[in-house]
LUMZA-157136 format. One record per residue (C-alpha): residue number from 1; chain; x, y, z. Coordinates in pm, whole numbers, plus 32768, in hexadecimal, padded with zeros to 4 digits. Layout:
BEGIN
<resi=NUM | chain=A | px=X | py=Y | pz=Z>
...
//
This chain:
BEGIN
<resi=1 | chain=A | px=62EC | py=98B4 | pz=26EB>
<resi=2 | chain=A | px=62FB | py=9A3C | pz=2685>
<resi=3 | chain=A | px=63A2 | py=9A76 | pz=2521>
<resi=4 | chain=A | px=647D | py=9BA2 | pz=2561>
<resi=5 | chain=A | px=65A3 | py=9BF0 | pz=249C>
<resi=6 | chain=A | px=6686 | py=9AE3 | pz=2551>
<resi=7 | chain=A | px=6586 | py=99A7 | pz=2511>
<resi=8 | chain=A | px=65CD | py=9A35 | pz=23A9>
<resi=9 | chain=A | px=6707 | py=9A52 | pz=23B1>
<resi=10 | chain=A | px=675A | py=98B5 | pz=23F5>
<resi=11 | chain=A | px=66A1 | py=9854 | pz=234D>
<resi=12 | chain=A | px=6715 | py=971B | pz=2219>
<resi=13 | chain=A | px=6722 | py=9853 | pz=20DA>
<resi=14 | chain=A | px=677D | py=97DE | pz=1FAA>
<resi=15 | chain=A | px=6866 | py=9877 | pz=1F24>
<resi=16 | chain=A | px=68BD | py=9873 | pz=1D58>
<resi=17 | chain=A | px=6A44 | py=989A | pz=1D4B>
<resi=18 | chain=A | px=6ADC | py=9939 | pz=1BFC>
<resi=19 | chain=A | px=6BB5 | py=99F9 | pz=1B80>
<resi=20 | chain=A | px=6B53 | py=9B10 | pz=1A4B>
<resi=21 | chain=A | px=6C37 | py=9C49 | pz=195C>
<resi=22 | chain=A | px=6C0F | py=9DAE | pz=1A4D>
<resi=23 | chain=A | px=6BE2 | py=9EAE | pz=190F>
<resi=24 | chain=A | px=6D90 | py=9EE4 | pz=18DD>
<resi=25 | chain=A | px=6D5D | py=9D4A | pz=1885>
<resi=26 | chain=A | px=6E1F | py=9D1F | pz=1A36>
<resi=27 | chain=A | px=6D86 | py=9BC8 | pz=1AD7>
<resi=28 | chain=A | px=6CA0 | py=9BFC | pz=1BD0>
<resi=29 | chain=A | px=6C0E | py=9AED | pz=1CB6>
<resi=30 | chain=A | px=6AC3 | py=9ADE | pz=1D30>
<resi=31 | chain=A | px=69C5 | py=9A5D | pz=1E2C>
<resi=32 | chain=A | px=6882 | py=9A30 | pz=1E14>
<resi=33 | chain=A | px=6745 | py=9999 | pz=1EE7>
<resi=34 | chain=A | px=661D | py=98FF | pz=1E2E>
<resi=35 | chain=A | px=6547 | py=9936 | pz=1F4B>
<resi=36 | chain=A | px=6562 | py=9A94 | pz=1F34>
<resi=37 | chain=A | px=6585 | py=9B13 | pz=1DCE>
<resi=38 | chain=A | px=6609 | py=9C90 | pz=1E27>
<resi=39 | chain=A | px=6738 | py=9BF1 | pz=1ECD>
<resi=40 | chain=A | px=68A0 | py=9BF7 | pz=1E03>
<resi=41 | chain=A | px=69D3 | py=9C40 | pz=1EB2>
<resi=42 | chain=A | px=6B0D | py=9CAA | pz=1DE3>
<resi=43 | chain=A | px=6C79 | py=9C60 | pz=1E0F>
<resi=44 | chain=A | px=6DAC | py=9C26 | pz=1D63>
<resi=45 | chain=A | px=6E16 | py=9AC8 | pz=1DF4>
<resi=46 | chain=A | px=6CE3 | py=99B1 | pz=1E47>
<resi=47 | chain=A | px=6DCE | py=99A2 | pz=1FA2>
<resi=48 | chain=A | px=6D6E | py=9B08 | pz=1FDD>
<resi=49 | chain=A | px=6C43 | py=9ADB | pz=1F80>
<resi=50 | chain=A | px=6BB7 | py=99BC | pz=2041>
<resi=51 | chain=A | px=6C92 | py=9A84 | pz=2187>
<resi=52 | chain=A | px=6BB3 | py=9BC8 | pz=2181>
<resi=53 | chain=A | px=6A83 | py=9B72 | pz=20C8>
<resi=54 | chain=A | px=699D | py=9B5C | pz=21FA>
<resi=55 | chain=A | px=69C3 | py=9CBE | pz=2273>
<resi=56 | chain=A | px=6900 | py=9D10 | pz=2108>
<resi=57 | chain=A | px=6804 | py=9C31 | pz=217B>
<resi=58 | chain=A | px=67DF | py=9CCD | pz=22BE>
<resi=59 | chain=A | px=67BF | py=9DF3 | pz=2234>
<resi=60 | chain=A | px=66A8 | py=9D42 | pz=215D>
<resi=61 | chain=A | px=65E3 | py=9CAD | pz=2232>
<resi=62 | chain=A | px=65C8 | py=9E03 | pz=233F>
<resi=63 | chain=A | px=6500 | py=9EA8 | pz=21E7>
<resi=64 | chain=A | px=6488 | py=9D42 | pz=2197>
<resi=65 | chain=A | px=63DD | py=9D37 | pz=22FA>
<resi=66 | chain=A | px=6379 | py=9EF5 | pz=235F>
<resi=67 | chain=A | px=62C6 | py=9EE9 | pz=21F1>
<resi=68 | chain=A | px=6220 | py=9D9D | pz=2256>
<resi=69 | chain=A | px=625A | py=9D0A | pz=2109>
<resi=70 | chain=A | px=6224 | py=9BA3 | pz=212C>
<resi=71 | chain=A | px=638E | py=9AE7 | pz=212E>
<resi=72 | chain=A | px=6371 | py=997E | pz=2090>
<resi=73 | chain=A | px=641E | py=9842 | pz=2163>
<resi=74 | chain=A | px=64B2 | py=976D | pz=20EF>
<resi=75 | chain=A | px=63FC | py=9638 | pz=204F>
<resi=76 | chain=A | px=62C1 | py=9726 | pz=207D>
<resi=77 | chain=A | px=6246 | py=9746 | pz=1F22>
<resi=78 | chain=A | px=61FE | py=985E | pz=1E69>
<resi=79 | chain=A | px=607F | py=98D6 | pz=1E61>
<resi=80 | chain=A | px=6007 | py=98CE | pz=1D20>
<resi=81 | chain=A | px=5F89 | py=9A32 | pz=1C87>
<resi=82 | chain=A | px=5DE5 | py=99E3 | pz=1C54>
<resi=83 | chain=A | px=5DEE | py=9B02 | pz=1B38>
<resi=84 | chain=A | px=5C72 | py=9AFB | pz=1B4D>
<resi=85 | chain=A | px=5C67 | py=9BA0 | pz=1C78>
<resi=86 | chain=A | px=5D76 | py=9CAC | pz=1BFD>
<resi=87 | chain=A | px=5CF0 | py=9D16 | pz=1A8F>
<resi=88 | chain=A | px=5B7D | py=9C8E | pz=1AA2>
//
């Protein structure tokens, strides 16, 4: 099976939902994806965040695929860094 954009968009990602305050003290809601540490989508309501985060996910995955970046799938363990190989 080819792991293309549609394949990744249909995975059962681990969503992390939360609420925080912006710089003006106004609340906003966010959705992060555990497997993609750089991903965070924000909206004024959790309903809007849930409704629209996949648009940003599509763009994020497109960039990751085009740059050849490893995409950690749900359920996969992140590889441990061998620091001795990096910093002998």
